[in-house]
C-alpha positions as CSV (number, residue, x, y, z in Angstrom):
1,X,-7.2,16.6,-3.6
2,X,-8.6,13.5,-5.6
3,X,-6.3,10.4,-5.4
4,X,-3.9,9.7,-8.1
5,X,-1.9,6.5,-9.3
6,X,1.9,7.3,-10.0
7,X,3.5,4.2,-11.8
8,X,6.3,3.1,-10.5
9,X,9.1,1.1,-11.1
10,X,11.4,0.5,-8.3
11,X,15.0,-1.0,-9.2
12,X,14.9,-5.0,-9.1
13,X,11.6,-5.5,-10.8
14,X,12.9,-5.3,-14.3
15,X,13.3,-9.2,-14.0
16,X,9.8,-10.0,-14.0
17,X,8.1,-10.1,-17.6
18,X,4.8,-8.9,-17.2
19,X,4.3,-5.4,-18.4
20,X,0.6,-5.6,-17.5
21,X,-0.9,-6.6,-13.7
22,X,-2.5,-8.7,-15.4
23,X,0.7,-10.4,-16.3
24,X,1.7,-10.3,-12.4
25,X,0.8,-12.9,-9.3
26,X,0.6,-12.7,-5.7
27,X,2.7,-16.2,-4.9
28,X,3.0,-15.1,-0.9
29,X,2.0,-12.5,1.6
30,X,3.7,-12.5,5.0
31,X,4.0,-10.6,8.0
32,X,5.6,-10.3,11.4
33,X,6.6,-7.9,13.7
34,X,10.0,-7.5,11.9
35,X,8.8,-7.3,8.6
36,X,5.9,-7.9,5.7
37,X,7.0,-9.5,2.9
38,X,5.1,-10.0,-0.9
39,X,6.5,-12.5,-3.5
40,X,5.4,-12.1,-6.9
41,X,5.9,-13.7,-9.6
42,X,4.9,-14.0,-13.9
43,X,4.2,-16.2,-16.0
44,X,7.5,-17.0,-16.8
45,X,8.2,-18.2,-13.1
46,X,10.8,-15.4,-12.9
47,X,9.6,-14.5,-9.4
48,X,10.4,-11.2,-6.9
49,X,10.6,-10.9,-3.0
50,X,9.3,-7.0,-1.7
51,X,10.4,-6.5,1.8
52,X,10.1,-4.0,4.3
53,X,11.9,-4.8,6.8
54,X,13.0,-0.6,8.3
55,X,11.0,0.1,11.6
56,X,9.0,3.2,11.7
57,X,9.1,6.4,13.7
58,X,5.3,4.0,15.0
59,X,7.8,0.7,15.7
60,X,5.9,-1.1,13.1
61,X,7.9,-1.7,9.2
62,X,4.3,-1.6,7.5
63,X,1.7,1.4,8.7
64,X,-0.9,0.0,7.3
65,X,-1.8,-3.0,4.2
66,X,-5.0,-3.9,2.5
67,X,-5.5,-7.2,1.0
68,X,-8.2,-6.6,-2.0
69,X,-9.8,-8.7,-4.5
70,X,-9.1,-7.1,-8.3
71,X,-12.4,-7.1,-8.8
72,X,-13.7,-5.3,-5.7
73,X,-11.5,-2.3,-6.9
74,X,-14.1,-0.5,-9.4
75,X,-13.2,2.7,-7.7
76,X,-9.4,2.5,-9.8
77,X,-11.1,3.0,-12.7
78,X,-12.1,6.2,-12.2
79,X,-9.1,7.1,-10.1
80,X,-6.4,9.8,-12.7
81,X,-2.8,8.4,-13.5
82,X,0.4,9.9,-14.0
83,X,3.1,7.9,-16.5
84,X,6.5,9.6,-15.9
85,X,8.2,10.2,-18.9
86,X,11.2,7.9,-18.5
87,X,8.8,4.7,-18.4
88,X,10.0,1.8,-19.5
89,X,6.8,0.2,-20.8
90,X,8.8,-3.1,-21.5
91,X,8.8,-3.5,-17.8
92,X,6.0,-4.1,-14.8
93,X,4.9,-1.4,-12.9
94,X,3.8,-0.7,-9.5
95,X,2.1,2.4,-8.4
96,X,2.6,5.4,-6.0
97,X,-0.5,6.2,-4.5
98,X,-1.0,10.0,-4.4
99,X,-3.5,11.8,-2.5
100,X,-4.3,8.6,-1.0
101,X,-7.4,9.0,1.7
102,X,-5.7,5.9,3.6
103,X,-3.3,8.8,5.2
104,X,-6.4,10.8,7.0
105,X,-7.0,8.6,9.8
106,X,-3.5,9.2,10.9
107,X,-4.4,12.9,11.2
108,X,-4.2,14.2,14.9
109,X,-2.5,10.7,16.4
110,X,0.0,11.4,18.0
111,X,1.9,8.5,17.5
112,X,1.1,9.2,13.8
113,X,1.0,12.3,12.8
114,X,4.5,13.6,13.1
115,X,5.9,11.4,10.2
116,X,3.0,12.1,7.4
117,X,5.3,14.0,5.6
118,X,7.2,10.4,5.3
119,X,5.0,7.9,4.0
120,X,4.1,6.2,1.2
121,X,1.0,4.5,-0.1
122,X,2.3,2.1,-2.2
123,X,-0.2,-0.3,-4.4
124,X,0.7,-3.2,-6.3
125,X,-2.1,-4.4,-8.6
126,X,-1.9,-8.9,-9.8
127,X,-4.4,-10.8,-11.7
128,X,-6.7,-10.9,-9.1
129,X,-5.2,-9.1,-5.9
130,X,-4.5,-5.3,-4.8
131,X,-2.3,-5.2,-2.5
132,X,-1.9,-1.7,-0.7
133,X,0.6,-1.1,1.9
134,X,1.7,2.4,3.6
135,X,5.1,3.0,5.1
136,X,7.5,5.1,5.3
137,X,10.2,3.3,3.2
138,X,10.2,1.4,-0.1
139,X,10.8,-1.8,0.3
140,X,13.9,-3.7,-0.4
141,X,13.3,-6.0,-3.8
142,X,15.0,-9.0,-4.4
143,X,15.5,-11.7,-7.5
144,X,14.2,-15.4,-5.6
145,X,16.3,-18.0,-7.4
């Protein structure tokens, strides 16, 4: 099966004024044993913090995260895109990667394999970066004043 980028607009991102990924700025990335955090802003200085802070079945908050530059991912131009009918064109979008090739590395691993059906691959595309996160949980999203 081919990978597909599915539009994802989780509650909390609507404060960003950025209808296109190129209007978003990755401010920071933080990783500790108990959390993985992204801070993303728009050109109007609105900011959100996305925090993965629930432990997975393997005792990690995220299984994997990958940092890429926007220029490095020319493969994304060939991936299918799904936009739900209720998609709001006026707020930003992130993506869930369906049929992600990243999950193949966990097959056969007794620690991870039993939770593969719960795992999602989230992709955050900003002006210059692409962050891909593999996790059993969606992030908590809060506005930063």
